[in-house]
C-alpha positions, -999 to +999 in steps of 0.1 A: -141-151-258-127-144-293-146-111-294-133-100-260-097-108-271-102-089-303-115-058-285-087-061-259-061-063-287-076-033-305-076-013-272-040-022-266-030-011-301-048+022-296-033+027-262+003+020-273-002+039-306-015+070-288+015+071-264+040+066-293+024+094-313+020+117-283+056+114-271+070+116-306+051+149-311+061+163-277+098+155-280+104+160-317+081+189-327+064+207-298+033+225-311+033+253-286+064+274-281+062+308-264+088+335-265+096+355-234+072+383-245+044+359-253+049+342-219+047+375-202+015+384-220+000+350-211+009+356-175-007+391-175-038+376-191-040+349-165-035+374-136-063+396-151-086+365-151-079+359-114-051+335-115-024+339-088+007+357-099+031+328-092+053+307-114+035+275-103+001+288-114+015+300-147+032+266-154+001+247-143-020+265-169+007+263-196+013+226-190-025+219-191-028+237-225+004+220-238-008+185-228-043+191-241-032+203-275-007+175-280-032+149-268-059+161-292-035+162-322-023+127-312-059+114-312-066+130-346-035+113-361-043+080-345-079+079-358-068+091-392-043+062-393-070+038-381-094+047-409-066+048-435-057+013-424-093+002-427-096+018-462-064+001-474-076-033-460-109-028-478-093-020-511-069-049-508-097-073-501-119-059-528-094-055-557-065-079-549-080-112-558 
């Protein structure tokens, strides 16, 4: 039971940490910003690939890319923080006696 509680707590920390990092990145420093010219070029590219020439189709693809990039960066940050925490905990246990 103790092991299940430990894994559940670790999952909860990862879940909450991911959402905090994700929304902090999205709202404070968006990683993808397109100017009007870049948006038009992306739309032309999507139409040439067979995507319908509608605003909904464009925003669907853009939002998918936007969400994916931010989620991947959030996971990278979260795992880097996790291993940094493990390293610090190891160093404290080893050298702080």
